N, C-alpha and C positions, 0 to 999 in steps of 0.2 A: 320853386313855384314859377311857371312861366305866365307870360300875359294871356295866354288862352286858358290857363288854369283860373286865373283871376276871374275872367269874363264868365266861366262856367260857374264858379261858386256863387258869384253875384246875378246869375242869370241875365247877362247883358250880352252886347254884341250879336244880337240876332240880325238876319239878313235874308231879305227878300229876293228870290231869284225868279221863280215861275210859278204861277198860279196853276191849278188843277186844270182849268180850261186852256191855258197857254201851252202846257205840256201835252195834253191832248191833242191841240193843233198841230203840234209839232210832230207828234206821233200819227197823225192822220187818222185818228181813232174815230170810229162811228159807234154811237149809243145804240142799244137794242131799244125795243119800245117800250120796255119794262122800266128804262132808265139805268140797267146794269151796264156799268162802263169798267168791268175789270177785265177787258177783253185781251189785254196784254200781258196776261200770266205774272210771271215773276220777274221783279225788279232788283237790282243791285244799286244802291248809291254810294259813291266813293266819297269819302271825306266828309260824311254826313253832319259835322258839328254837332250842335244841340238838338238836332231833330226837327227844328221848327220849318224847314222848308218841306221835307217827306210828309209832314203831318198833313199837308195840304193834299197830298197825292195818294193816300191810303185807297180812296174810292177808284183808283184807276187800274190797280194790280190785284192779283190774287194773293201776292206776299211781297213784303220789301225787307231785304236784308241790306245790310250797311257796313261801310269799313270806316275806321276814325283811329288816327294816331295818338291822340290825347287820352289819356286813362280816365280822367275825370268825365269827360264828354262820353266815353263809352259806359262808365257807370250809370249815368243819366239816361242813355238809350237803351241799356238792358232793362230798364224799369218800365219802358214802353212796351206793353203786351201786343200792340200791333206790329212791332217789329220783329220779323221772324228769327233773324240771326245777326249777331254784331261780331266782327272781326276787329280786333285791335292789331292793325297792320298797316303798313304804307306801300304793300305790294300785293298785288292780286294773284300773284304766282302761287302763293299757298291755299288760295281759295278752291276747294274741290268739286265745284259745281259751275253749271252755265246759266245763263240769265235770258230773258226775252228784250229787256231793256236795261241798259247801264247808263247812270246819270252822273257825269262828273262836273258839278257845278262849282266855279270859281276855286278850283284846287290846283289846276295847272300852274299857276302863278306862285303857288306856295308848295310845291311838290319838288322834293330832291332830284328825282327822275321822271320828269314829265314825258318824254318821249318813249320810255319803257313802259310807263303806266298807260299810255295810249294803245300801244301793242298789245299788252296784256288784256286790256279790255275787249279789243276785237277777238282775242283767241277765247274769250269767256262767254261770247255770244251764242245762243242756243242753235240758232239756224240763219238761213238766209233773210228771213223777215224780221230778225231781230234787229235792234236799233242801239247806237250809243249816242246819247245826247250831251253835248259839251257847250258850257258856257265859260266865258273868261271876261275878267273886268278890264275895261279900257280906260287909259293907255295901260297896256301890258308892263309889268314891273316885277319880274321875278325875284324872290327871296324867300329864304327857308328860316324859319324861326329855330334859333339856336339857344334858347334861355330868355331870362327875363331881359327884355330891351336889345337882345344880341340877334342881328339878322345876317345871313351871309348869302353868297350867290349859290344856285343849285349846281349839283354835279353834272346835270345835263342841261342843254338849252333845247329849245324847240325849233 
């Protein structure tokens, strides 16, 4: 059992990254007169964790899919009916579709192949109006969880 498994089981370790209005500002989104804010179509959140962050963003998109490497987190995410698809993977290479927005929030510092992940994200954008939103914690201290209390350096650096 990993540290992440324990946090998932206890429903702990929640993290705030972006509010709905902050993400909308980043995307330069405009609201219609009736308040519909689903103008950005389909989104993919990479490294979703427990889904706490994307729960704030459901009103911004037509659909939200996600990726997560932790099996327990994926089980929790699959129970959320607002999430369109959950892929249990650390690579976007196997995902068969494109998206209007891809968010990668506080993942690159805990990812084994962050440069590859960024390249793959751009290949999964639907068109020239699509966006990738990236956040990283500062100071940046890359490491990958390799079991309970065991951390190692990633295979790639940024």
